[in-house]
C-alpha positions in Angstrom: 0.0 0.0 0.0 2.7 2.5 1.0 6.4 2.4 0.2 7.8 3.0 3.8 11.3 3.6 2.5 10.5 7.0 1.1 8.6 10.1 2.0 6.8 10.2 -1.4 3.8 8.1 -2.7 3.2 7.3 -6.3 0.8 5.2 -8.3 2.4 1.9 -9.2 2.7 1.1 -12.9 3.3 -2.5 -13.9 4.3 -1.8 -17.4 7.9 -2.4 -18.3 10.0 0.7 -18.5 7.6 2.8 -16.5 9.2 6.0 -15.3 10.3 6.7 -11.8 12.5 4.9 -9.3 11.1 1.5 -8.3 11.8 2.1 -4.6 9.6 5.2 -4.6 6.4 3.6 -6.0 3.2 2.5 -4.3 1.7 -0.9 -5.2 -2.1 -0.9 -5.4 -2.8 -4.0 -7.4 -2.4 -6.4 -4.5 -2.9 -5.6 -0.8 0.0 -6.6 1.4 -1.0 -6.5 5.1 2.6 -6.1 6.3 3.1 -3.2 3.8 -0.2 -1.8 4.8 0.5 -1.7 8.5 4.0 -0.4 8.0 2.6 2.1 5.5 0.3 3.3 8.3 3.5 4.3 10.2 4.8 6.1 7.1 1.6 8.1 6.9 2.2 9.2 10.4 5.7 10.1 9.6 4.6 12.1 6.6 2.0 14.0 8.5 4.5 14.8 11.3 6.9 16.1 8.7 4.3 18.3 7.1 3.2 19.8 10.4 -0.4 18.4 10.5 -0.1 17.1 14.0 0.8 19.5 16.8 3.1 18.0 19.5 1.4 17.6 22.9 -2.0 18.5 21.4 -5.2 16.8 22.6 -5.9 13.4 21.2 -9.3 11.8 20.3 -10.1 8.1 21.1 -12.3 6.2 18.6 -13.7 2.7 18.8 -14.4 0.4 16.0 -18.1 0.7 16.6 -17.9 4.5 16.5 -15.8 4.4 13.3 -18.2 2.0 11.6 -21.2 4.3 12.1 -19.3 7.5 11.3 -20.3 9.2 8.1 -17.5 9.9 5.8 -17.3 9.7 2.0 -13.7 8.7 2.2 -14.5 5.4 4.0 -16.0 3.9 0.9 -13.0 4.6 -1.2 -10.5 1.8 -1.9 -7.0 2.3 -0.6 -5.7 3.1 -4.0 -8.0 6.2 -4.3 -7.4 7.2 -0.7 -3.6 7.2 -1.2 -4.0 9.3 -4.3 -6.2 11.8 -2.5 -3.8 11.8 0.4 -0.9 12.6 -1.9 -2.7 15.5 -3.5 -4.5 17.0 -0.5 -3.4 19.5 2.1 -4.4 20.8 5.5 -7.6 19.5 7.2 -8.5 17.3 4.2 -5.1 15.6 4.3 -5.5 14.9 8.1 -9.0 13.5 7.5 -7.9 11.2 4.8 -4.9 10.1 6.9 -7.2 9.2 9.8 -9.5 7.2 7.6 -6.5 5.2 6.1 -5.2 4.4 9.6 -8.5 3.5 11.2 -9.6 1.3 8.3 -6.4 -0.7 8.6 -6.4 -1.0 12.4 -10.1 -2.0 12.6 -9.8 -4.5 9.8 -10.5 -7.9 11.6 -8.1 -9.8 9.4 -5.2 -7.5 8.7 -3.4 -8.0 12.1 -3.2 -11.8 11.7 -2.2 -11.5 8.1 0.5 -9.0 9.1 1.8 -11.2 11.8 1.9 -14.1 9.3 3.9 -11.9 7.0 6.4 -11.1 9.7 5.2 -7.9 11.4 6.4 -7.6 15.0 3.7 -6.5 17.4 4.3 -5.9 21.1 1.9 -5.8 23.9 2.4 -4.0 27.2 0.1 -4.1 30.3 0.0 -1.2 32.7 -1.5 2.3 33.3 -1.3 5.1 30.7 0.0 8.1 32.7 0.0 10.7 29.9 -1.0 10.7 26.3 -1.3 13.2 23.5 -0.9 13.2 19.8 2.9 13.1 20.1 3.6 10.5 22.8 2.3 8.0 25.3 3.9 7.2 28.7 3.0 3.9 30.2 3.6 2.7 33.8 4.5 -1.0 33.9 3.5 -2.4 37.3 5.4 -5.6 37.0 8.7 -3.7 37.0 7.5 -0.4 38.4 9.1 1.4 35.5 7.9 3.8 32.8 8.1 3.3 29.1 7.5 6.0 26.4 6.1 5.3 22.9 5.5 7.5 19.9 1.9 8.2 18.9 1.9 10.7 16.1 -1.8 10.6 15.3 -4.8 12.6 16.5 -7.4 9.9 16.4 -6.2 6.8 18.3 -7.9 3.5 17.9 -9.2 2.2 21.2 -11.0 -1.0 22.4 -13.4 -0.1 25.2 -15.8 -2.9 25.7 -17.2 -1.5 29.0 -17.8 1.9 27.3 -15.9 3.8 30.0 -15.8 7.6 29.6 -12.1 7.5 28.7 -10.4 10.8 28.0 -6.8 11.8 27.9 -7.3 13.6 31.2 -8.6 10.5 33.1 -7.0 7.6 31.3 -4.8 6.9 34.3 -7.9 5.7 36.1 -8.0 2.6 34.0 -5.8 -0.5 33.5 -4.8 -0.6 29.9 -3.2 -2.8 27.3 -1.1 -0.9 24.7 -0.4 -2.6 21.4 2.8 -1.4 19.7 4.1 -1.8 16.2 7.6 -0.5 15.5 7.7 1.4 18.8 4.6 3.3 17.8 1.2 3.0 19.4 -1.0 0.8 17.2 -4.1 0.5 19.5 -5.0 1.0 23.1 -7.2 -1.4 24.9 -9.0 -0.5 28.2 -9.2 -3.5 30.4 -11.1 -2.2 33.5 -11.5 0.8 35.7 -9.3 1.2 38.8 -12.3 1.9 41.0 -11.8 2.9 44.7 -13.5 1.1 47.6 -17.1 2.2 48.3 -18.6 3.7 51.4 -15.6 3.7 53.8 -16.4 4.3 57.4 -14.7 4.3 60.8 -16.2 3.2 64.2 -15.0 2.4 67.7 -14.3 -1.2 68.8 -12.8 -1.2 72.3 -9.4 0.5 72.2 -9.3 0.2 68.4 -10.8 2.0 65.4 -12.6 -0.3 63.0 -12.1 0.8 59.4 -14.5 -0.8 56.9 -15.6 -0.4 53.3 -17.6 -2.1 50.5 -15.9 -3.7 47.4 -16.2 -1.4 44.4 -18.8 -2.3 41.8 -16.4 -3.3 39.0 -16.0 -5.8 36.2 -12.6 -6.7 37.8 -12.7 -7.6 41.5 -9.8 -6.3 43.6 -7.3 -8.8 44.7 -6.8 -6.9 48.0 -6.8 -3.6 49.7 -4.2 -1.1 51.0 -5.1 0.5 54.3 -3.4 3.8 55.0 -3.2 5.5 58.5 -2.0 9.1 58.5 -0.8 8.8 54.9 1.4 5.8 55.7 0.6 2.2 54.6 -0.6 0.3 57.6 -1.6 -3.1 56.3 -2.5 -5.0 53.1 -5.7 -7.1 53.5 -8.0 -9.2 51.4 -11.1 -8.6 53.5 -13.2 -5.4 53.8 -12.3 -4.3 57.3 -9.3 -3.8 59.6 -8.8 -2.8 63.2 -6.3 -0.1 64.0 -5.0 0.6 67.5 -6.2 3.9 68.8 -4.0 6.5 70.4 -5.6 8.6 73.1 -3.6 11.7 72.2 -4.0 11.5 68.4 -7.0 11.6 66.0 -6.0 9.4 63.1 -6.9 9.7 59.4 -7.6 6.7 57.2 -8.1 6.0 53.5 -8.2 2.7 51.5 -7.0 1.8 48.0 -8.2 -1.2 46.0 -5.5 -3.4 44.7 -6.0 -4.9 41.2 -4.0 -7.6 39.4 -3.3 -6.8 35.8 -1.5 -9.7 34.1 1.4 -10.2 36.5 1.4 -6.7 37.9 -0.5 -5.1 40.8 -2.1 -1.7 40.5 -3.6 0.4 43.2 -6.7 2.5 42.7 -7.0 6.1 43.7 -7.6 6.6 47.4 -11.1 6.4 48.9 -12.4 9.5 50.7 -10.3 10.2 53.8 -11.9 9.2 57.1 -11.3 11.2 60.2 -11.4 9.8 63.8 -13.9 12.6 64.9 -14.6 10.8 68.2 -11.0 10.9 69.2 -10.6 14.5 67.9 -13.6 15.5 70.1 -12.1 13.8 73.1 -8.7 15.5 72.6 -10.5 18.9 72.4 -12.4 18.1 75.6 -9.1 17.1 77.3 -7.6 20.4 76.2 -10.6 22.3 77.5 -10.4 20.4 80.8 -6.7 21.2 81.1 -7.5 24.9 80.6 -10.1 24.9 83.3 -7.8 23.1 85.7 -5.2 25.8 85.1 -7.8 28.5 85.8 -8.7 26.8 89.1 -5.1 26.5 90.3 -4.5 30.1 89.4 -7.5 31.2 91.4 -6.4 29.2 94.4 -2.9 30.6 94.1 -4.3 34.1 94.6 -6.6 32.8 97.4 -9.7 33.4 95.3 -11.6 30.4 96.6 -14.9 31.7 95.3 -13.7 31.8 91.7 -12.2 28.3 92.1 -15.4 26.9 93.6 -17.4 28.3 90.7 -15.1 26.8 88.1 -15.4 23.4 89.9 -19.2 23.6 89.9 -19.6 24.8 86.4 -17.2 22.2 84.8 -17.7 19.2 87.1 -18.5 16.8 84.3 -15.8 18.0 82.0 -13.2 17.8 84.7 -14.2 14.4 85.9 -14.3 12.8 82.4 -11.4 14.4 80.6 -8.6 15.2 83.1 -5.6 13.0 83.4 -5.5 10.7 86.5 -3.2 12.9 88.6 -5.0 16.1 87.9 -8.4 14.4 88.3 -7.3 13.2 91.8 -6.3 16.7 92.8 -9.6 18.1 91.6 -11.5 15.4 93.5 -9.5 16.1 96.6 -10.1 19.9 96.2 -13.8 19.2 95.8 -13.8 17.1 99.0 -12.1 20.0 100.8 -14.8 22.5 99.9 -17.5 20.0 100.7 -16.1 19.5 104.3 -15.7 23.3 104.6 -19.3 23.9 103.5 -20.5 21.4 106.0 -18.6 23.1 108.8 -19.9 26.5 107.8 -23.5 25.1 107.7 -23.2 23.7 111.2 -21.6 26.9 112.5 -24.4 29.0 111.1 -27.2 27.0 112.7 -29.2 28.9 115.4 -29.5 28.7 118.3 -25.8 27.7 118.7 -25.2 24.4 120.4 -22.2 22.6 121.6 -23.3 19.6 119.5 -23.4 21.6 116.3 -20.1 23.3 117.1 -18.5 20.0 117.8 -19.7 18.6 114.5 -18.5 21.7 112.7 -15.1 21.3 114.3 -15.0 17.7 113.1 -15.9 18.9 109.5 -13.2 21.6 109.6 -10.7 19.1 110.9 -11.5 16.9 108.0 -11.1 19.8 105.6 -7.7 20.6 107.2 -6.5 17.0 106.7 -7.7 17.1 103.1 -5.9 20.3 102.5 -2.7 18.6 103.7 -2.9 16.3 100.7 -3.1 19.1 98.3 -0.2 21.2 96.9 0.9 24.0 99.2 0.3 26.5 96.3 -3.4 25.8 96.6 -3.4 27.9 99.9 -6.1 25.8 101.5 -4.4 24.7 104.7 -4.7 28.2 106.2 -8.4 28.4 105.2 -9.2 25.2 107.2 -7.0 26.4 110.1 -8.8 29.7 110.2 -12.2 27.8 110.4 -10.9 25.6 113.2 -9.7 28.6 115.2 -13.0 30.3 114.7 -15.0 27.3 115.8 -12.8 26.9 118.9 -13.5 30.6 119.8 -17.2 30.1 119.3 -17.1 27.0 121.5 -15.4 29.0 124.3 -17.9 31.8 123.9 -20.8 29.4 124.0 -19.4 27.6 127.1 -19.0 31.0 128.9 -22.5 32.0 128.0 -23.9 28.7 129.1 -22.0 28.9 132.4 -23.2 32.4 133.1 -26.8 31.4 132.3 -26.4 28.4 134.6 -25.2 30.7 137.4 -28.1 33.1 136.9 -30.5 30.1 136.9 -29.0 28.9 140.2 -29.2 32.4 141.8 -32.8 32.7 140.7 -33.6 29.4 142.1 -32.0 30.3 145.5 -33.9 33.6 145.5 -37.1 31.8 144.8 -36.4 29.3 147.6 -35.7 32.0 150.2 -39.0 33.9 149.6 -41.4 33.5 152.6 -44.0 31.1 151.9 
């Protein structure tokens, strides 16, 4: 069909003595599949030389089905006429004719086998197409984890896409592909399956662990496994659809999962699932931080002997402090609460009227308990003096009460004597 040893195309004339060099003619009387396919590459070379294809420009994918229903007057022409028109055309018409010639040959169901029988060397590569344009294709080979570059040189690339995926140059790296090569040029691209991510990932609590789970992607190709990432680092490779991850009390972890697919002998990971965030741990960390802030406010208030402010903070944040403080601070807060409880009880008994020795004795006992409790707290809390002051005050009240009671008793005795001495 094309003489691939030259950059010119001519009608072939079988008559003896026909003009022109024999190695620059084009044979049309018989169709040679090998010459046809190699001629396909020459067409590409000619077009590149004439500037019809812009390097790195966008490329169009076309399937056999789409090509068959495509309306074009050039499709009905025999190759002889197409090559003549290609030789004599320019610009957009030349590009259109070139595309028809290429696609007719690639989509011919017999031409590949006939070409192989004639000695054409086809190569097949399995991997993921990372970039593609009219100039070149870069393929990632998962078996060796290497990249391989091929020439393209056409603007309408034949593609086999049985699942009818919405493949474009911008998203082609989301699919496992088979690239067919002839003479280091892309002959055809085959889309095997989509590299779909795991569905509906979620995270929940299970004891001291986080349970990360997901659903298998709805895909023609089932994953062979899953890669589970914790804080952007690979944690584990599993074959099931869930995994338990130990939970750290001081860290809210992030999780995502990738599906792992087998493509021939290579393994390809999908894009990551939506990132999951351990919101429960994050909320707990926030609460612990808040509790720590309140604790600091309490100790500051006690340090300046502002017991009223400290007591209000204890009352307003009782649940927060009891649930989210660390063990040592929580113990100090509970002890401080016990101190104020004993102090309040002593104050209540002291305030009862009429005063009684019984109430004052009970108050003294409460204040003594408060003093002992204060002794278990840091000195900077300044509570020992508070309890001591209450004890001293109770002792003074007790002395005063005893004195009043003794005076009253003496008056009662004198009154009784006076009453007894009155004449009957």
